[in-house]
DRENKEDREN-423315 format. One record per residue (C-alpha): residue number from 1; x, y, z; residue in one letter. Coordinates in Angstrom, 3 decimals. Example, Ala and Ser with C-alpha at 12.3 -4.5 7.8 and 13.67 -1.06 7.14 Angstrom:
REM residues 2
(atom 1; (12.300; -4.500; 7.800); 'a')
(atom 2; (13.670; -1.060; 7.140); 's')
END
This chain:
REM residues 477
(atom 1; (34.822; 20.102; 54.512); 'm')
(atom 2; (36.830; 16.948; 55.127); 'r')
(atom 3; (38.539; 15.303; 52.149); 'p')
(atom 4; (36.218; 13.327; 49.899); 'p')
(atom 5; (35.866; 9.598; 49.871); 'n')
(atom 6; (37.029; 8.066; 46.600); 'v')
(atom 7; (35.270; 5.222; 44.809); 'l')
(atom 8; (37.394; 4.028; 41.889); 'l')
(atom 9; (35.492; 1.552; 39.697); 'i')
(atom 10; (37.254; -0.456; 37.008); 'l')
(atom 11; (35.517; -2.622; 34.417); 'a')
(atom 12; (37.367; -5.394; 32.594); 'd')
(atom 13; (37.335; -5.591; 28.764); 'd')
(atom 14; (34.380; -3.200; 28.476); 'l')
(atom 15; (34.103; -1.597; 25.050); 'g')
(atom 16; (34.056; 2.138; 24.360); 'f')
(atom 17; (30.354; 2.249; 23.444); 's')
(atom 18; (28.821; -0.475; 25.641); 'd')
(atom 19; (27.252; 1.740; 28.323); 'l')
(atom 20; (23.922; 3.413; 27.663); 'g')
(atom 21; (25.403; 6.875; 28.252); 'c')
(atom 22; (28.081; 6.035; 25.661); 'y')
(atom 23; (25.668; 4.897; 22.968); 'g')
(atom 24; (25.132; 1.229; 23.830); 'g')
(atom 25; (22.017; -0.952; 23.824); 'e')
(atom 26; (22.707; -2.472; 27.235); 'i')
(atom 27; (20.616; -1.036; 30.070); 'a')
(atom 28; (23.057; 0.486; 32.565); 't')
(atom 29; (20.828; 2.832; 34.587); 'p')
(atom 30; (23.136; 3.247; 37.571); 'n')
(atom 31; (26.234; 4.104; 35.564); 'l')
(atom 32; (24.161; 6.242; 33.205); 'd')
(atom 33; (22.851; 8.252; 36.156); 'a')
(atom 34; (26.394; 8.915; 37.341); 'l')
(atom 35; (27.542; 9.791; 33.836); 'g')
(atom 36; (24.738; 12.168; 32.987); 'r')
(atom 37; (24.920; 13.936; 36.357); 'a')
(atom 38; (28.708; 14.159; 36.241); 'g')
(atom 39; (31.510; 14.529; 33.735); 'a')
(atom 40; (32.049; 12.116; 30.875); 'r')
(atom 41; (35.309; 12.187; 28.965); 'm')
(atom 42; (35.323; 11.499; 25.250); 's')
(atom 43; (39.083; 10.958; 24.889); 'q')
(atom 44; (40.284; 9.090; 27.939); 'f')
(atom 45; (42.775; 6.309; 27.318); 'y')
(atom 46; (43.981; 3.147; 29.042); 'n')
(atom 47; (47.050; 1.051; 28.168); 't')
(atom 48; (45.324; -1.590; 25.962); 'a')
(atom 49; (45.785; -4.515; 28.384); 'r')
(atom 50; (44.663; -5.702; 31.779); 'c')
(atom 51; (47.628; -5.844; 34.177); 's')
(atom 52; (49.498; -2.878; 32.659); 'p')
(atom 53; (46.392; -0.720; 33.030); 's')
(atom 54; (45.890; -1.716; 36.654); 'r')
(atom 55; (49.526; -1.002; 37.443); 'a')
(atom 56; (49.391; 2.401; 35.775); 's')
(atom 57; (46.038; 3.304; 37.333); 'l')
(atom 58; (47.199; 2.661; 40.888); 'l')
(atom 59; (50.730; 4.086; 40.647); 't')
(atom 60; (50.518; 7.070; 38.302); 'g')
(atom 61; (53.359; 5.527; 36.283); 'l')
(atom 62; (53.578; 4.061; 32.821); 'h')
(atom 63; (53.354; 0.236; 32.915); 'p')
(atom 64; (56.996; -0.349; 32.041); 'h')
(atom 65; (58.050; 1.697; 35.069); 'q')
(atom 66; (56.058; -0.562; 37.395); 't')
(atom 67; (57.514; -3.918; 36.334); 'g')
(atom 68; (54.321; -4.913; 34.533); 'i')
(atom 69; (54.857; -4.018; 30.901); 'g')
(atom 70; (52.921; -7.049; 29.697); 'v')
(atom 71; (51.217; -9.432; 32.149); 'l')
(atom 72; (51.890; -11.233; 35.431); 't')
(atom 73; (53.677; -14.238; 33.962); 'r')
(atom 74; (57.231; -15.561; 34.366); 'p')
(atom 75; (57.779; -16.037; 30.602); 'd')
(atom 76; (58.144; -12.336; 29.851); 'l')
(atom 77; (60.985; -10.318; 28.286); 'p')
(atom 78; (63.959; -9.314; 30.403); 'e')
(atom 79; (63.164; -6.277; 32.478); 'g')
(atom 80; (59.490; -7.178; 32.894); 'y')
(atom 81; (59.243; -9.315; 36.051); 'p')
(atom 82; (55.467; -9.463; 35.827); 'g')
(atom 83; (54.912; -8.250; 39.365); 't')
(atom 84; (54.762; -4.785; 40.911); 'l')
(atom 85; (58.142; -3.204; 41.587); 'd')
(atom 86; (58.471; -2.454; 45.325); 'p')
(atom 87; (59.415; 1.112; 44.397); 'r')
(atom 88; (56.098; 1.634; 42.587); 'a')
(atom 89; (53.986; 3.036; 45.395); 'g')
(atom 90; (50.214; 2.902; 44.992); 't')
(atom 91; (47.570; 5.515; 45.642); 'v')
(atom 92; (46.335; 3.251; 48.443); 'a')
(atom 93; (49.727; 3.465; 50.157); 'e')
(atom 94; (49.748; 7.249; 49.863); 'i')
(atom 95; (46.242; 7.606; 51.294); 'l')
(atom 96; (46.715; 4.993; 54.022); 'a')
(atom 97; (49.778; 6.878; 55.256); 'a')
(atom 98; (47.518; 9.895; 55.735); 'r')
(atom 99; (44.904; 8.058; 57.736); 'g')
(atom 100; (42.456; 6.937; 55.074); 'w')
(atom 101; (40.728; 3.583; 55.136); 'a')
(atom 102; (41.739; 1.719; 51.966); 't')
(atom 103; (39.795; -1.188; 50.512); 'w')
(atom 104; (39.851; -3.380; 47.429); 'l')
(atom 105; (36.875; -5.474; 46.424); 's')
(atom 106; (37.480; -7.391; 43.201); 'g')
(atom 107; (40.275; -8.293; 40.826); 'k')
(atom 108; (43.960; -7.617; 41.569); 'w')
(atom 109; (46.066; -9.224; 38.770); 'h')
(atom 110; (49.302; -7.508; 39.793); 'l')
(atom 111; (51.160; -10.411; 41.426); 'a')
(atom 112; (52.968; -13.197; 39.605); 'a')
(atom 113; (52.715; -15.468; 42.648); 'd')
(atom 114; (49.057; -15.927; 43.606); 't')
(atom 115; (49.600; -18.753; 46.099); 't')
(atom 116; (52.008; -17.349; 48.696); 't')
(atom 117; (51.476; -13.891; 50.231); 'p')
(atom 118; (54.211; -11.543; 49.061); 'n')
(atom 119; (55.024; -7.878; 48.606); 'g')
(atom 120; (52.846; -7.579; 45.508); 's')
(atom 121; (49.617; -8.659; 47.183); 'w')
(atom 122; (46.989; -5.946; 47.844); 'p')
(atom 123; (47.340; -6.074; 51.621); 't')
(atom 124; (51.036; -5.278; 51.197); 'r')
(atom 125; (50.454; -2.493; 48.678); 'k')
(atom 126; (48.404; -0.229; 50.895); 'g')
(atom 127; (44.984; -1.890; 51.203); 'f')
(atom 128; (43.537; -2.450; 54.694); 'd')
(atom 129; (40.930; -4.843; 53.355); 'r')
(atom 130; (40.873; -7.129; 50.348); 'f')
(atom 131; (38.160; -9.425; 49.064); 'f')
(atom 132; (38.583; -10.648; 45.528); 'g')
(atom 133; (40.657; -12.648; 43.082); 't')
(atom 134; (44.411; -12.460; 42.689); 'l')
(atom 135; (44.534; -13.991; 39.198); 'a')
(atom 136; (43.417; -12.425; 35.947); 'g')
(atom 137; (40.354; -14.450; 34.972); 'c')
(atom 138; (38.281; -17.277; 36.347); 's')
(atom 139; (34.816; -18.708; 36.645); 's')
(atom 140; (32.206; -16.242; 37.890); 'y')
(atom 141; (30.480; -19.065; 39.786); 'f')
(atom 142; (33.578; -20.714; 41.267); 'd')
(atom 143; (36.476; -18.231; 41.083); 'p')
(atom 144; (39.830; -19.716; 41.916); 'q')
(atom 145; (42.221; -17.490; 43.923); 't')
(atom 146; (39.259; -15.852; 45.707); 'l')
(atom 147; (40.884; -14.377; 48.798); 't')
(atom 148; (39.920; -12.411; 51.883); 'r')
(atom 149; (42.916; -10.534; 53.211); 'g')
(atom 150; (45.621; -13.142; 52.656); 'e')
(atom 151; (43.452; -16.226; 53.269); 't')
(atom 152; (41.527; -18.276; 50.689); 'p')
(atom 153; (37.839; -17.329; 50.841); 'a')
(atom 154; (36.518; -20.815; 50.173); 'd')
(atom 155; (33.506; -20.247; 52.426); 'd')
(atom 156; (32.314; -17.418; 50.188); 'a')
(atom 157; (33.190; -19.161; 46.932); 'r')
(atom 158; (31.281; -22.320; 47.772); 't')
(atom 159; (28.212; -20.589; 49.202); 'a')
(atom 160; (24.934; -21.419; 47.412); 'p')
(atom 161; (24.049; -18.923; 44.692); 'g')
(atom 162; (27.506; -17.336; 44.609); 'f')
(atom 163; (28.114; -15.039; 41.619); 'y')
(atom 164; (31.349; -13.068; 41.662); 'y')
(atom 165; (30.096; -9.719; 40.382); 't')
(atom 166; (27.274; -9.613; 42.918); 'd')
(atom 167; (29.602; -10.762; 45.702); 'a')
(atom 168; (32.200; -8.025; 45.317); 'i')
(atom 169; (29.476; -5.393; 45.053); 'g')
(atom 170; (27.818; -6.658; 48.230); 'a')
(atom 171; (31.147; -6.773; 50.070); 'e')
(atom 172; (32.010; -3.211; 49.069); 'a')
(atom 173; (28.584; -1.953; 50.103); 'a')
(atom 174; (28.894; -3.629; 53.502); 's')
(atom 175; (32.226; -1.929; 54.149); 'w')
(atom 176; (30.687; 1.471; 53.451); 'i')
(atom 177; (27.685; 0.771; 55.660); 't')
(atom 178; (29.851; -0.195; 58.648); 'r')
(atom 179; (32.426; 2.574; 58.237); 'h')
(atom 180; (32.437; 5.673; 60.484); 'p')
(atom 181; (31.606; 8.689; 58.345); 'a')
(atom 182; (34.249; 10.886; 59.982); 'a')
(atom 183; (37.127; 8.981; 58.358); 'r')
(atom 184; (37.583; 9.204; 54.576); 'p')
(atom 185; (37.943; 5.999; 52.607); 'f')
(atom 186; (39.385; 4.905; 49.273); 'f')
(atom 187; (37.465; 2.021; 47.724); 'l')
(atom 188; (38.819; 0.329; 44.611); 'y')
(atom 189; (35.982; -1.716; 43.103); 'l')
(atom 190; (37.584; -3.800; 40.372); 'a')
(atom 191; (35.234; -5.999; 38.383); 'f')
(atom 192; (36.175; -8.920; 36.181); 't')
(atom 193; (33.005; -8.183; 34.218); 'a')
(atom 194; (32.573; -8.360; 31.320); 'p')
(atom 195; (35.842; -10.282; 30.689); 'h')
(atom 196; (35.348; -13.825; 29.443); 'w')
(atom 197; (34.267; -16.486; 30.308); 'p')
(atom 198; (30.692; -15.711; 29.324); 'l')
(atom 199; (29.082; -16.504; 32.679); 'h')
(atom 200; (25.839; -14.807; 33.655); 'a')
(atom 201; (22.687; -15.279; 35.704); 'l')
(atom 202; (19.543; -16.422; 33.921); 'g')
(atom 203; (17.410; -13.319; 34.650); 'p')
(atom 204; (20.198; -11.044; 33.402); 'd')
(atom 205; (20.478; -13.008; 30.162); 'i')
(atom 206; (16.714; -12.869; 29.712); 'e')
(atom 207; (16.752; -9.092; 30.270); 'a')
(atom 208; (19.032; -8.763; 27.237); 'n')
(atom 209; (17.262; -11.267; 24.990); 'a')
(atom 210; (16.572; -9.965; 21.492); 'g')
(atom 211; (18.580; -6.756; 21.839); 'k')
(atom 212; (21.186; -7.859; 19.312); 'f')
(atom 213; (19.049; -9.649; 16.740); 'd')
(atom 214; (19.723; -6.921; 14.159); 'e')
(atom 215; (23.370; -7.976; 14.124); 'g')
(atom 216; (26.666; -6.186; 14.466); 'w')
(atom 217; (26.554; -4.189; 11.221); 'd')
(atom 218; (23.305; -2.328; 11.912); 'v')
(atom 219; (24.046; -1.930; 15.608); 'l')
(atom 220; (27.449; -0.355; 14.920); 'r')
(atom 221; (25.690; 2.331; 12.881); 'e')
(atom 222; (23.150; 2.903; 15.651); 'h')
(atom 223; (25.870; 3.287; 18.250); 'r')
(atom 224; (27.681; 5.929; 16.242); 'l')
(atom 225; (24.480; 7.963; 15.946); 'k')
(atom 226; (23.809; 7.744; 19.665); 'r')
(atom 227; (27.394; 8.693; 20.530); 'l')
(atom 228; (26.944; 11.840; 18.473); 'a')
(atom 229; (23.613; 12.477; 20.172); 'g')
(atom 230; (25.262; 12.200; 23.590); 'e')
(atom 231; (27.912; 14.726; 22.561); 'g')
(atom 232; (30.688; 12.151; 22.968); 'i')
(atom 233; (31.676; 12.221; 19.293); 'l')
(atom 234; (31.298; 14.854; 16.610); 'd')
(atom 235; (28.318; 14.405; 14.313); 's')
(atom 236; (30.704; 14.164; 11.365); 'g')
(atom 237; (32.567; 11.144; 12.752); 't')
(atom 238; (32.743; 8.334; 10.222); 'r')
(atom 239; (32.210; 4.702; 11.084); 'l')
(atom 240; (35.261; 2.499; 10.645); 's')
(atom 241; (34.643; -0.464; 8.404); 'e')
(atom 242; (33.732; -3.807; 9.889); 'r')
(atom 243; (36.844; -5.819; 10.683); 'd')
(atom 244; (37.801; -7.013; 7.179); 'p')
(atom 245; (38.489; -10.518; 8.475); 'a')
(atom 246; (34.926; -10.847; 9.787); 'q')
(atom 247; (31.683; -11.652; 7.935); 'p')
(atom 248; (28.688; -9.435; 7.402); 'a')
(atom 249; (25.809; -10.255; 9.728); 'w')
(atom 250; (23.518; -10.997; 6.793); 'a')
(atom 251; (25.774; -13.825; 5.650); 'g')
(atom 252; (26.431; -15.294; 9.072); 't')
(atom 253; (25.167; -18.732; 9.996); 'g')
(atom 254; (23.969; -19.673; 13.458); 'd')
(atom 255; (22.640; -16.171; 14.112); 'q')
(atom 256; (20.677; -17.331; 17.156); 'k')
(atom 257; (23.868; -18.628; 18.772); 'w')
(atom 258; (25.788; -15.525; 17.740); 'q')
(atom 259; (23.153; -13.280; 19.323); 'a')
(atom 260; (23.249; -15.405; 22.473); 'r')
(atom 261; (26.966; -14.719; 22.853); 'r')
(atom 262; (26.346; -10.981; 22.934); 'm')
(atom 263; (23.314; -11.391; 25.192); 'e')
(atom 264; (25.442; -13.149; 27.811); 'v')
(atom 265; (28.168; -10.514; 27.517); 'y')
(atom 266; (25.500; -7.843; 27.992); 'a')
(atom 267; (24.144; -9.746; 30.988); 'a')
(atom 268; (27.574; -9.501; 32.598); 'q')
(atom 269; (27.428; -5.731; 32.116); 'v')
(atom 270; (23.910; -5.718; 33.581); 't')
(atom 271; (25.221; -7.452; 36.709); 'a')
(atom 272; (28.101; -4.999; 36.990); 'm')
(atom 273; (25.727; -2.054; 36.781); 'd')
(atom 274; (23.531; -3.600; 39.463); 'r')
(atom 275; (26.552; -4.006; 41.744); 'a')
(atom 276; (27.508; -0.371; 41.158); 'v')
(atom 277; (23.965; 0.609; 42.097); 'g')
(atom 278; (24.226; -1.331; 45.325); 'r')
(atom 279; (27.416; 0.482; 46.295); 'v')
(atom 280; (25.950; 3.871; 45.356); 'v')
(atom 281; (22.880; 3.107; 47.475); 'd')
(atom 282; (25.183; 2.387; 50.425); 'a')
(atom 283; (26.786; 5.790; 49.916); 'l')
(atom 284; (23.396; 7.486; 49.848); 'k')
(atom 285; (22.051; 5.594; 52.853); 'd')
(atom 286; (25.133; 6.530; 54.902); 's')
(atom 287; (24.955; 10.194; 53.877); 'g')
(atom 288; (28.281; 10.078; 52.015); 'q')
(atom 289; (27.149; 10.247; 48.405); 'y')
(atom 290; (27.667; 13.981; 47.915); 'g')
(atom 291; (31.243; 14.025; 49.167); 'n')
(atom 292; (32.433; 10.922; 47.329); 't')
(atom 293; (34.452; 11.264; 44.143); 'l')
(atom 294; (33.326; 8.391; 41.934); 'i')
(atom 295; (35.448; 7.481; 38.910); 'i')
(atom 296; (34.501; 4.755; 36.435); 'f')
(atom 297; (36.541; 3.427; 33.510); 'l')
(atom 298; (37.687; 0.229; 31.759); 's')
(atom 299; (41.137; -1.366; 31.659); 'd')
(atom 300; (41.260; -1.768; 27.866); 'n')
(atom 301; (39.072; -1.894; 24.799); 'g')
(atom 302; (36.797; -4.814; 24.057); 'a')
(atom 303; (38.492; -8.180; 23.630); 's')
(atom 304; (38.524; -9.987; 20.288); 'a')
(atom 305; (40.064; -13.071; 21.888); 'e')
(atom 306; (38.586; -16.363; 20.732); 'e')
(atom 307; (38.572; -19.350; 23.090); 'l')
(atom 308; (40.313; -21.576; 23.855); 'p')
(atom 309; (43.466; -19.453; 23.860); 'i')
(atom 310; (46.224; -22.044; 23.932); 'g')
(atom 311; (47.146; -24.628; 26.500); 'd')
(atom 312; (47.749; -22.115; 29.277); 'r')
(atom 313; (43.974; -21.771; 29.695); 'f')
(atom 314; (42.852; -25.265; 28.789); 'a')
(atom 315; (44.184; -27.051; 31.878); 'd')
(atom 316; (44.529; -24.432; 34.596); 'k')
(atom 317; (42.469; -24.953; 37.737); 'd')
(atom 318; (42.821; -21.275; 38.549); 'r')
(atom 319; (40.751; -20.215; 35.543); 'v')
(atom 320; (38.226; -23.052; 35.304); 'l')
(atom 321; (35.449; -23.977; 37.679); 'a')
(atom 322; (35.482; -27.276; 39.502); 's')
(atom 323; (34.113; -30.189; 37.503); 'g')
(atom 324; (33.675; -30.706; 33.788); 't')
(atom 325; (33.786; -27.584; 31.654); 'v')
(atom 326; (33.066; -27.267; 27.939); 'r')
(atom 327; (35.525; -24.684; 26.651); 'a')
(atom 328; (35.415; -23.004; 23.269); 'g')
(atom 329; (33.403; -20.881; 20.875); 'n')
(atom 330; (31.166; -23.144; 18.839); 'e')
(atom 331; (27.400; -23.394; 18.306); 'p')
(atom 332; (27.276; -26.700; 20.174); 'a')
(atom 333; (28.191; -24.788; 23.353); 'i')
(atom 334; (25.499; -22.358; 24.495); 't')
(atom 335; (27.343; -19.817; 26.650); 'p')
(atom 336; (26.202; -18.524; 30.007); 'g')
(atom 337; (26.248; -21.484; 32.364); 'g')
(atom 338; (28.986; -22.353; 34.825); 'e')
(atom 339; (29.828; -25.521; 32.882); 'd')
(atom 340; (30.895; -23.467; 29.834); 't')
(atom 341; (33.962; -21.356; 29.096); 'y')
(atom 342; (33.524; -19.113; 26.065); 'a')
(atom 343; (34.064; -15.582; 24.753); 's')
(atom 344; (31.951; -13.416; 22.457); 'y')
(atom 345; (34.626; -13.087; 19.783); 'g')
(atom 346; (35.880; -10.574; 17.269); 't')
(atom 347; (32.666; -9.478; 15.590); 't')
(atom 348; (30.918; -8.498; 18.792); 'w')
(atom 349; (34.081; -6.838; 20.097); 'a')
(atom 350; (33.958; -4.789; 16.894); 'n')
(atom 351; (30.495; -3.649; 18.019); 'l')
(atom 352; (31.583; -2.969; 21.601); 's')
(atom 353; (34.333; -0.640; 20.381); 'n')
(atom 354; (32.176; 1.031; 17.731); 'a')
(atom 355; (32.917; 3.185; 15.855); 'p')
(atom 356; (36.636; 2.730; 16.538); 'l')
(atom 357; (39.263; 0.423; 15.032); 'r')
(atom 358; (40.903; -2.630; 16.588); 'r')
(atom 359; (40.726; -4.112; 20.054); 'y')
(atom 360; (42.402; -4.887; 23.357); 'k')
(atom 361; (46.203; -5.314; 22.900); 'r')
(atom 362; (46.366; -2.759; 20.044); 'w')
(atom 363; (46.957; 0.952; 20.601); 'v')
(atom 364; (44.708; 2.145; 17.815); 'h')
(atom 365; (41.661; 3.908; 19.245); 'e')
(atom 366; (39.575; 0.774; 19.754); 'g')
(atom 367; (42.209; -0.803; 21.972); 'g')
(atom 368; (42.827; 2.131; 24.298); 'i')
(atom 369; (39.649; 4.259; 24.397); 's')
(atom 370; (37.465; 3.849; 27.464); 't')
(atom 371; (34.299; 5.401; 28.805); 'p')
(atom 372; (35.300; 7.627; 31.707); 'f')
(atom 373; (32.842; 8.978; 34.260); 'i')
(atom 374; (33.650; 11.314; 37.158); 'a')
(atom 375; (30.920; 12.208; 39.649); 'h')
(atom 376; (31.361; 14.375; 42.746); 'w')
(atom 377; (28.365; 16.566; 43.665); 'p')
(atom 378; (30.152; 18.433; 46.466); 'd')
(atom 379; (33.344; 18.834; 44.442); 'g')
(atom 380; (32.156; 21.160; 41.713); 'g')
(atom 381; (32.032; 18.648; 38.848); 'i')
(atom 382; (29.096; 19.705; 36.665); 'p')
(atom 383; (27.200; 17.585; 34.183); 'a')
(atom 384; (28.882; 17.667; 30.790); 'g')
(atom 385; (31.316; 16.103; 28.360); 'v')
(atom 386; (35.025; 16.916; 28.473); 's')
(atom 387; (37.034; 16.509; 25.280); 'h')
(atom 388; (40.426; 16.906; 26.987); 't')
(atom 389; (42.684; 13.954; 26.062); 'p')
(atom 390; (43.988; 12.137; 29.141); 'a')
(atom 391; (45.245; 8.714; 30.200); 'q')
(atom 392; (45.650; 6.417; 33.194); 'l')
(atom 393; (48.711; 8.115; 34.680); 'v')
(atom 394; (46.453; 11.123; 35.293); 'd')
(atom 395; (44.102; 9.307; 37.680); 'v')
(atom 396; (46.395; 9.189; 40.727); 'l')
(atom 397; (47.258; 12.919; 40.544); 'p')
(atom 398; (43.556; 13.698; 40.117); 't')
(atom 399; (42.574; 11.702; 43.197); 'i')
(atom 400; (45.323; 13.312; 45.265); 'l')
(atom 401; (44.354; 16.766; 43.998); 'd')
(atom 402; (40.779; 16.167; 45.127); 'a')
(atom 403; (42.113; 15.013; 48.503); 'a')
(atom 404; (44.382; 18.051; 48.864); 'g')
(atom 405; (47.561; 15.958; 48.772); 'i')
(atom 406; (50.714; 16.841; 46.838); 'd')
(atom 407; (51.693; 13.773; 44.763); 'p')
(atom 408; (55.367; 14.697; 45.018); 'g')
(atom 409; (58.021; 14.024; 42.377); 'p')
(atom 410; (58.375; 10.977; 40.181); 'g')
(atom 411; (54.845; 10.616; 38.846); 'r')
(atom 412; (54.100; 10.811; 35.146); 'e')
(atom 413; (50.600; 12.259; 34.968); 'g')
(atom 414; (48.782; 15.432; 35.924); 'r')
(atom 415; (45.531; 16.234; 37.683); 's')
(atom 416; (42.629; 16.534; 35.252); 'i')
(atom 417; (40.300; 17.906; 37.915); 'l')
(atom 418; (40.170; 21.269; 36.073); 'p')
(atom 419; (38.955; 19.518; 32.917); 'a')
(atom 420; (36.349; 17.586; 34.884); 'l')
(atom 421; (35.114; 20.899; 36.271); 'r')
(atom 422; (34.756; 22.263; 32.756); 'g')
(atom 423; (37.934; 24.324; 32.508); 'd')
(atom 424; (40.325; 24.166; 29.529); 'p')
(atom 425; (43.688; 22.454; 29.937); 'm')
(atom 426; (46.757; 22.619; 27.695); 'p')
(atom 427; (47.670; 19.612; 25.589); 'd')
(atom 428; (50.055; 17.079; 27.097); 'a')
(atom 429; (51.825; 14.272; 25.218); 'p')
(atom 430; (50.379; 10.787; 25.665); 'l')
(atom 431; (52.367; 7.571; 25.181); 'y')
(atom 432; (51.693; 3.860; 24.675); 'w')
(atom 433; (53.672; 0.690; 24.027); 'e')
(atom 434; (52.363; -2.831; 24.368); 'h')
(atom 435; (53.891; -5.983; 22.827); 'i')
(atom 436; (55.424; -3.857; 20.086); 'g')
(atom 437; (52.285; -1.883; 19.321); 'n')
(atom 438; (53.118; 1.752; 20.011); 'a')
(atom 439; (51.697; 5.255; 19.756); 'a')
(atom 440; (52.259; 8.841; 20.780); 'i')
(atom 441; (49.630; 11.547; 20.714); 'r')
(atom 442; (50.188; 15.265; 21.140); 'h')
(atom 443; (47.300; 17.565; 20.436); 'g')
(atom 444; (45.488; 16.576; 17.278); 'r')
(atom 445; (48.187; 14.267; 15.903); 'w')
(atom 446; (48.587; 10.606; 16.732); 'k')
(atom 447; (51.465; 8.468; 15.463); 'l')
(atom 448; (50.650; 4.769; 15.793); 'v')
(atom 449; (51.783; 1.373; 14.583); 'r')
(atom 450; (50.547; -2.189; 14.843); 'a')
(atom 451; (53.729; -4.230; 15.250); 'h')
(atom 452; (55.489; -5.147; 12.981); 'p')
(atom 453; (53.755; -2.784; 10.567); 'g')
(atom 454; (54.649; 0.725; 9.469); 'd')
(atom 455; (53.955; 3.882; 11.416); 'w')
(atom 456; (50.668; 5.633; 10.630); 'e')
(atom 457; (49.701; 9.247; 11.319); 'l')
(atom 458; (46.167; 10.438; 12.059); 'y')
(atom 459; (44.538; 13.781; 12.774); 'd')
(atom 460; (42.405; 12.631; 15.686); 'i')
(atom 461; (40.478; 15.900; 15.857); 'e')
(atom 462; (38.940; 15.248; 12.450); 't')
(atom 463; (39.533; 11.496; 12.113); 'd')
(atom 464; (38.885; 9.788; 15.453); 'r')
(atom 465; (38.266; 6.467; 13.727); 't')
(atom 466; (41.723; 6.519; 12.087); 'e')
(atom 467; (40.631; 6.111; 8.490); 'l')
(atom 468; (43.031; 8.481; 6.682); 'l')
(atom 469; (46.747; 7.841; 7.194); 'd')
(atom 470; (48.545; 11.204; 6.816); 'r')
(atom 471; (52.109; 9.912; 7.353); 'a')
(atom 472; (53.270; 10.474; 3.772); 'a')
(atom 473; (51.549; 13.852; 3.628); 'e')
(atom 474; (53.031; 15.215; 6.876); 'h')
(atom 475; (56.535; 13.801; 7.425); 'p')
(atom 476; (57.419; 16.874; 9.506); 'e')
(atom 477; (55.004; 15.816; 12.258); 'v')
END
């Protein structure tokens, strides 16, 4: 059998429990089908932030080793240039050198300079084809920095009915359809969905209407029960309290507007799932579905960011659509349309990460836990849930293991293919640091701090939601 194709799918700001097969209310039939027919991991971790996760995912290195310890901006601490280090080779470069076709459809966000082609652009980091955005966030209807290869893709961006999530799914599917089956391919499908701004198509919003009318408090409880029912979490897992800075749903004004925010977020997930389905259909129609390793995950936990976030977003053409845009989170602005720029805020992010604590940027469980799906019918991955802890540096070694390629020295992770096939694996230490927030986990114990606070210690095996700090009780750990 020739090496498998690899389809690596990355969501953006998706919460731990948003997918249907991870306890969520949102209908995600295509991802659910992959998850329930393949392996789902209950303790897979990202790096808590967008660019660092993408750098780690593609290189098998920790973010700080890649040059992207924070984001792709010039105003970063010394030692963090905000662009990929030339020495940080990507999985695309490794596979391309061995004859694979290598494609990226979607978001890059690993180059500080998004205007002039340079060594940190996708086409110079191993990808034969690139269609997507170079910057971190933008309008879904008029995405600035949309690029094909190294040329602005203005023809695609200005086409009638353009919607970014649908466009990158269609592009990826077309590549598969036209590709000769004898040559393996690596396809990195990197969505911006469901990252803000809250931009969605009308039918997708309507499909999610009313799903969140019970409010975040009741829905968080429902998600925990469904996670236990799916075998993702233990039935004894306790729900973390609602973010103490946020109101109870019962006492919240403007509930119709609040529900609308979550409906639009859910609509973005609906569109992402539809795009995944389109790509999977292309695999099936071309006879390549069985021998394609499909991996799905998110770059960080759900985002509690409220808009507008400072001047750097208020006046940047690269993140706003052409024309007049109403930016901000207020009842006078109904989110969803291309003339708005809003986020769903802290309370709904608290739901998206249920039952876990905190959000994107933090390294408590809510900031770093992601749904993780691996599906490979011809590769011996059975349906089931793996409870082996793992993190982003393990993805590159896993892909290369499946391809029969030795990753060589200098990588940080290990192949988790045995765990995905249902075999036990020994514990390995896991590490995080992001803007001062830091953690280390080894086995059941996790030491974590929210900068500049004190270190906390949790027994993750019995306390996944980090409710009982054991630091004073176990100083020896």
